[in-house]
Every structure is written in C-alpha cells, then in structure tokens.
BAFI-3210 file (N, C-alpha, C; in Angstrom, 3 decimals, decimal comma, padded with zeros to 6 digits):
// residues 158
n [1|2|3|4|5|6|7|8|9|10|11|12|13|14|15|16|17|18|19|20|21|22|23|24|25|26|27|28|29|30|31|32|33|34|35|36|37|38|39|40|41|42|43|44|45|46|47|48|49|50|51|52|53|54|55|56|57|58|59|60|61|62|63|64|65|66|67|68|69|70|71|72|73|74|75|76|77|78|79|80|81|82|83|84|85|86|87|88|89|90|91|92|93|94|95|96|97|98|99|100|101|102|103|104|105|106|107|108|109|110|111|112|113|114|115|116|117|118|119|120|121|122|123|124|125|126|127|128|129|130|131|132|133|134|135|136|137|138|139|140|141|142|143|144|145|146|147|148|149|150|151|152|153|154|155|156|157|158]
n.u [054,840|053,400|051,857|049,285|049,276|047,065|043,779|041,000|038,157|035,861|033,889|033,018|031,940|029,901|028,171|027,887|025,786|023,604|021,246|021,312|020,579|018,608|017,050|016,060|014,732|016,480|016,926|017,810|016,032|014,068|012,025|008,442|007,796|010,087|009,993|007,667|008,468|010,533|008,978|007,385|009,338|010,340|007,979|007,542|009,863|009,368|007,010|007,981|009,932|008,267|006,669|008,681|009,429|007,190|007,324|009,666|009,360|007,415|008,766|010,684|008,963|007,745|010,069|010,746|008,562|009,126|011,508|010,506|008,890|010,932|012,382|010,413|010,023|012,572|012,714|010,688|011,827|014,100|013,047|011,774|014,004|015,183|013,520|013,454|016,331|017,181|015,545|014,994|015,413|012,559|011,696|011,329|009,744|008,247|006,604|005,228|003,910|002,259|000,624|-000,510|-000,964|-001,606|-000,646|002,131|002,679|001,493|003,128|005,552|004,769|004,160|006,671|007,962|006,380|006,707|009,236|011,241|012,588|015,211|015,601|013,814|014,597|017,494|017,750|015,353|014,400|016,556|016,439|013,963|014,576|016,019|016,181|013,312|013,692|016,136|015,636|013,585|014,990|017,066|015,513|014,298|016,547|017,300|015,034|015,115|017,518|016,954|014,999|016,293|017,164|018,634|021,348|021,532|024,067|025,700|027,617|029,738|031,293|033,807]
n.v [068,049|068,284|066,290|066,709|065,644|065,621|064,365|064,630|066,080|067,095|065,707|063,925|065,694|066,699|064,488|063,527|064,073|063,026|060,420|057,105|056,688|054,836|054,907|057,443|060,504|062,771|064,922|064,445|063,669|061,061|058,865|058,353|055,652|054,440|055,274|053,967|051,293|051,209|051,632|049,308|047,324|047,976|047,573|044,796|043,803|044,708|043,305|040,692|040,661|041,044|038,730|036,817|037,451|036,546|033,861|032,788|032,297|030,291|028,250|027,606|026,708|024,437|022,984|022,487|020,858|018,655|017,833|017,001|014,839|013,242|012,562|011,129|008,933|007,848|007,016|005,099|003,231|002,550|001,384|-000,807|-002,154|-002,813|-004,807|-006,796|-007,737|-008,037|-006,478|-004,367|-000,823|001,245|002,176|005,108|004,547|002,375|003,608|005,353|003,513|002,339|004,498|005,712|003,783|003,801|006,186|006,018|004,174|005,638|007,881|006,744|005,797|008,241|009,548|007,784|007,913|010,555|010,635|010,790|008,743|008,272|009,986|008,988|006,275|006,041|008,253|009,095|006,627|005,871|007,767|007,053|004,574|005,044|005,224|006,519|008,505|009,630|010,743|012,592|014,163|015,294|016,709|018,502|019,900|021,198|022,832|024,408|025,714|027,149|028,859|030,448|033,213|035,965|038,078|041,525|043,198|046,097|048,257|050,856|053,280|055,650]
n.w [040,789|043,820|046,130|048,480|051,848|053,407|053,801|051,537|052,571|051,503|050,011|051,988|053,843|052,318|051,948|054,503|056,397|055,270|054,547|053,102|049,592|049,164|051,442|051,702|050,375|048,238|049,865|052,363|054,267|055,780|053,902|053,663|053,410|054,437|057,099|057,896|057,583|059,500|061,798|061,772|062,083|064,647|066,094|065,756|067,000|069,602|070,289|070,064|072,110|074,301|074,175|074,564|077,144|078,477|077,831|078,931|081,845|081,608|080,257|082,203|084,248|083,061|082,737|085,438|086,102|084,458|085,647|088,112|087,247|086,185|088,477|089,825|088,066|088,161|090,826|090,769|088,975|090,452|092,800|091,643|090,710|093,142|094,171|092,208|090,941|088,316|086,747|084,045|083,385|082,834|079,578|077,481|075,292|076,232|078,177|076,473|074,831|076,758|077,564|075,210|072,768|070,003|068,981|068,941|066,889|064,845|064,761|063,940|061,408|060,196|060,043|058,313|055,977|055,233|054,325|056,148|057,360|058,058|060,163|062,038|062,512|063,375|065,174|066,708|067,646|069,204|071,255|072,289|073,325|075,579|079,205|080,939|082,890|082,229|079,701|080,325|082,148|080,588|078,753|080,553|081,427|079,047|078,596|080,920|080,520|078,182|079,152|080,973|083,117|081,849|082,551|082,014|080,309|080,713|078,959|079,216|077,417|077,409]
ca.u [053,566|053,462|050,539|049,054|049,041|045,777|042,695|039,992|036,913|034,730|032,818|032,479|031,080|028,735|027,267|027,942|024,544|022,500|021,068|021,541|019,540|017,513|016,246|015,624|014,801|017,823|017,009|018,359|014,949|013,586|010,749|007,338|007,909|011,163|009,508|006,717|009,250|011,203|007,950|006,990|010,438|010,333|006,791|007,784|010,855|008,713|006,106|008,804|010,537|007,188|006,325|009,781|009,344|006,143|007,670|010,765|008,884|006,688|009,770|011,250|007,937|007,655|011,320|010,629|007,637|009,845|012,437|009,691|008,549|012,158|012,687|009,408|010,284|013,806|012,379|009,936|012,789|014,997|012,342|011,570|015,304|015,447|012,766|013,955|017,614|017,408|014,535|015,591|014,722|011,480|012,104|010,336|008,829|007,307|005,607|004,405|003,030|001,244|-000,315|-001,211|-000,283|-001,834|000,121|003,509|002,674|001,165|004,326|006,503|004,247|004,274|008,058|008,315|005,690|007,229|010,613|012,146|012,899|016,557|015,495|013,089|015,276|018,636|017,710|014,214|014,339|017,591|015,891|012,871|015,106|016,654|015,267|012,452|014,208|017,212|015,014|012,918|016,004|017,726|014,516|014,161|017,754|017,230|014,019|015,592|018,565|016,314|014,218|017,068|017,145|019,937|021,698|021,888|025,389|025,794|028,998|029,848|032,591|034,019]
ca.v [068,237|067,773|065,902|067,044|064,454|065,733|063,805|065,566|065,820|067,821|064,759|063,393|066,728|066,837|063,354|063,057|064,182|062,450|058,969|056,517|057,008|053,865|055,185|058,831|061,280|063,354|066,094|064,028|063,229|059,709|058,837|057,809|054,194|054,052|055,446|052,883|050,078|051,293|051,439|047,890|046,547|048,216|046,937|043,347|043,551|044,913|042,176|039,499|040,706|040,863|037,307|036,071|037,686|035,648|032,475|032,327|031,609|029,075|027,227|027,161|025,945|023,120|022,301|021,962|019,717|017,513|017,347|016,249|013,555|012,446|012,013|010,108|007,720|007,262|006,295|003,902|002,267|002,102|000,436|-002,030|-002,826|-003,357|-006,034|-007,783|-007,152|-008,082|-005,675|-003,224|000,452|001,456|003,096|006,093|003,868|001,580|004,525|005,849|002,411|002,142|005,624|005,925|002,870|004,111|007,353|005,619|003,613|006,723|008,724|006,005|005,804|009,607|009,800|006,969|008,392|011,872|010,497|011,107|007,486|008,365|010,662|008,129|005,043|006,129|009,328|009,063|005,327|005,884|008,539|006,259|003,397|005,464|005,250|007,702|009,576|010,312|011,551|013,730|015,023|016,071|017,677|019,542|020,743|022,054|023,861|025,338|026,532|028,077|029,837|031,068|034,667|036,480|039,389|042,504|043,738|047,472|048,662|052,297|053,671|057,101]
ca.w [041,443|045,183|046,631|049,881|052,660|054,090|052,998|051,059|053,286|050,921|049,683|053,239|054,423|051,467|052,138|055,878|057,148|054,497|054,585|051,778|048,614|049,270|052,620|051,787|049,155|048,223|050,726|053,644|055,151|055,516|053,197|054,442|053,397|055,348|058,469|058,145|057,759|060,805|062,817|061,769|062,668|066,098|066,649|065,789|068,047|070,889|070,531|070,277|073,444|075,262|074,176|075,157|078,591|078,978|077,554|079,788|083,051|081,240|079,982|083,483|084,961|082,413|083,080|086,803|086,063|083,893|086,684|089,073|086,625|086,058|089,803|090,123|087,289|088,671|092,067|090,387|088,431|091,514|093,674|090,876|090,695|094,474|094,394|091,248|090,551|086,875|086,050|083,350|083,562|081,865|078,517|077,080|074,372|077,029|078,734|075,378|074,449|077,801|077,642|073,942|071,847|068,590|068,542|068,652|065,536|063,919|064,620|063,097|060,038|059,675|059,673|057,154|054,778|054,871|053,851|057,256|058,031|058,632|061,461|062,961|062,920|064,297|066,172|067,629|068,328|070,250|072,383|072,874|074,016|076,828|080,355|080,968|083,745|081,499|078,653|080,958|082,752|079,528|078,273|081,564|081,400|077,863|078,820|081,945|079,906|077,256|079,900|082,045|083,188|081,430|083,081|080,993|080,464|080,258|078,708|079,027|076,853|077,476]
c.u [053,622|052,041|050,415|048,775|047,702|044,670|041,694|038,651|035,711|033,587|032,201|031,568|029,790|027,714|027,158|026,630|023,369|022,435|021,272|020,352|018,364|016,570|015,718|015,462|016,113|017,920|017,571|017,302|014,527|012,244|009,697|007,389|008,979|010,723|008,516|007,456|009,963|010,203|007,555|008,080|010,486|009,140|006,987|008,796|010,246|007,794|006,898|009,440|009,482|006,777|007,423|009,789|008,249|006,540|008,754|010,265|008,124|007,666|010,391|010,245|007,807|008,916|011,272|009,653|008,312|010,875|011,682|009,312|009,773|012,523|011,688|009,672|011,595|013,535|011,609|010,868|013,700|014,301|012,055|012,864|015,619|014,731|013,166|015,207|017,825|016,374|015,196|014,794|013,668|011,922|010,965|009,308|007,813|006,213|004,675|003,433|001,930|000,195|-001,136|-000,564|-000,459|-000,954|001,582|003,619|002,368|002,372|005,365|006,053|004,378|005,701|008,459|007,635|006,200|008,671|011,645|012,513|014,298|016,559|014,827|013,960|016,518|018,438|016,586|014,116|015,421|017,095|014,792|013,386|015,832|015,672|014,518|013,080|015,372|016,615|014,346|013,928|016,730|016,757|014,313|015,359|017,735|016,197|014,465|016,683|017,950|015,548|014,976|016,960|018,545|020,155|022,054|023,244|025,420|027,255|028,997|031,248|032,701|034,757]
c.v [067,539|067,504|066,244|065,751|064,512|065,157|064,887|065,212|066,500|066,876|064,189|064,415|066,850|065,732|062,911|063,074|063,560|060,943|058,426|056,793|056,050|054,206|056,606|059,401|062,052|064,632|065,730|063,570|061,816|059,782|058,195|056,283|053,697|054,182|054,357|051,574|050,079|051,079|049,972|047,031|046,736|047,564|045,431|043,011|043,724|043,769|040,917|039,512|040,530|039,394|036,468|036,248|036,826|034,184|031,944|031,677|030,326|027,943|026,702|026,325|024,540|022,312|021,717|020,794|018,471|016,964|016,527|014,881|012,654|011,817|010,909|008,818|007,065|006,461|005,025|002,827|001,702|001,105|-000,871|-002,840|-003,445|-004,692|-007,140|-007,195|-007,151|-007,275|-004,480|-001,950|000,608|002,494|004,059|005,466|003,011|002,463|005,033|004,766|002,192|003,251|005,797|005,064|003,227|005,257|007,014|005,041|004,693|007,639|008,034|006,012|007,192|009,889|009,006|007,461|009,759|011,812|010,840|009,855|007,500|009,102|009,737|006,986|005,290|007,142|009,119|007,715|005,209|006,632|007,740|005,045|003,758|005,348|006,582|008,831|010,305|011,236|012,781|014,688|015,874|017,109|018,818|020,474|021,681|023,167|024,880|026,241|027,563|029,172|030,544|032,589|035,162|037,854|040,313|043,077|045,128|047,848|050,148|052,613|055,175|057,582]
c.w [042,795|045,659|048,102|050,654|053,402|053,213|052,612|051,700|052,652|050,571|050,957|053,899|053,629|051,748|053,591|056,622|056,435|054,693|053,188|050,864|048,707|050,409|052,657|050,399|049,230|049,041|052,103|054,621|054,780|054,805|054,083|054,509|054,344|056,793|058,830|058,386|059,116|061,936|062,918|062,403|064,176|066,768|066,775|066,877|069,437|071,255|070,818|071,664|074,519|075,341|074,819|076,671|079,218|078,844|078,489|081,079|082,745|080,939|081,271|084,270|084,376|082,699|084,477|086,872|085,498|084,870|087,716|088,505|086,486|087,397|090,150|089,348|087,717|089,941|091,746|089,819|089,524|092,441|092,944|090,839|092,053|094,677|093,423|090,617|089,041|086,086|085,364|083,623|082,469|080,835|078,195|076,148|075,137|077,629|077,643|074,922|075,482|077,804|076,366|072,860|070,368|068,103|068,262|067,249|064,498|063,702|063,738|061,639|059,414|059,219|058,434|055,884|054,331|054,370|054,918|058,042|058,640|059,970|062,473|063,465|063,774|065,420|067,188|068,332|069,401|071,476|073,070|073,641|075,314|077,989|080,422|081,768|083,086|080,440|079,244|081,588|081,727|078,955|079,252|081,564|080,195|078,031|079,859|081,382|078,960|078,002|080,993|081,974|082,865|082,045|081,933|081,309|079,873|080,130|078,420|078,519|076,904|076,281]
res [m|v|r|s|r|e|p|d|y|t|q|a|k|q|w|g|n|r|r|s|a|a|c|s|d|h|s|g|r|a|t|e|g|t|l|t|l|m|f|v|i|r|l|i|r|g|i|a|s|w|l|w|a|l|l|q|p|a|l|r|f|i|g|w|l|l|i|l|l|a|v|m|t|f|v|a|d|y|t|r|w|q|y|t|a|d|a|p|a|a|t|f|a|q|y|w|r|d|l|a|p|d|t|l|a|a|a|a|a|y|f|e|t|q|g|l|a|l|i|w|d|p|v|i|t|t|v|l|s|l|p|v|w|i|t|l|g|v|g|a|a|l|l|m|y|a|g|r|v|r|d|r|l|s|i|y|a|n]
***
C-alpha cells in the first residue's frame, strides 16, 4: 500500500470557513451573544484609548509641575547650604511634617495596622528620607515617561 505524500485537505475545506463551536452556531454565523460580546470589547477598548488620550497630557503636565517644584526645592537647599555649610538637605518627611503633621503619623499607622509594615519601614521611609528634589525629580521622570507620546509604527508586509 503506497501512501500519497499530498496532505488531505477535505477536513480543512469543510471547517475552514466556519468559526469555532463556542462562537457560532454550526451554520458558520456568529451568535447574538458573541456579537454582543465583541461589541462590548470594542466599546471598552475605544473608551480606554479615549481616556488614555486624555490622561497622557495630564501626566506630562503634572510631571512638568513636579520638575518645577524639584528645581525650586533644589535652589532652596543650595542657598541654605551656601549660608551654612553643614546644613543638610531638606527631606521629603520634613516637608510632609511641616505641611500636614497628622497625616504622616496616620499613614504610618495605616500601613502598620493593615499588615504592610514591611513596605512602610524599609521602602517608604527610605523614600521619605531622600532630599525632596530627588524624590520630586524621580516622580516627575516617571510621570513624563508614562505620559510620553508614542509613535505609531506601521508595518506593511507584501
């Protein structure tokens, strides 16, 4: 018995134009539930892209404001250092204590009561102990990166 080397395409032709059984009735047409699901998915993707288009400029604007604040706090630290050479840079925790002292203690208590003391003590206290201009500058860089304008890449294949 000699086997033919050509593949059998009869099953592929039979099922080639049909959708899967989960997405259609067996006539090859999409069911009403599938069309509704496809509409909802496209609607959510459209709304998400519209919101992201609004959010990108806002992220860049907030990033520029943080850069402005970082430069202002750097100048304040630098002038303080010029007049008294041993003056340390102001930390983020110092500014937070000066502006809203109760909220710093409330934030620490919240993290400890929620069982997130490992996040508060090594991570957040390290960030709070950095100079303000470094913290604001890194935050601005992250916001500017998140809100950057991405070029669309069109790939055409012949």
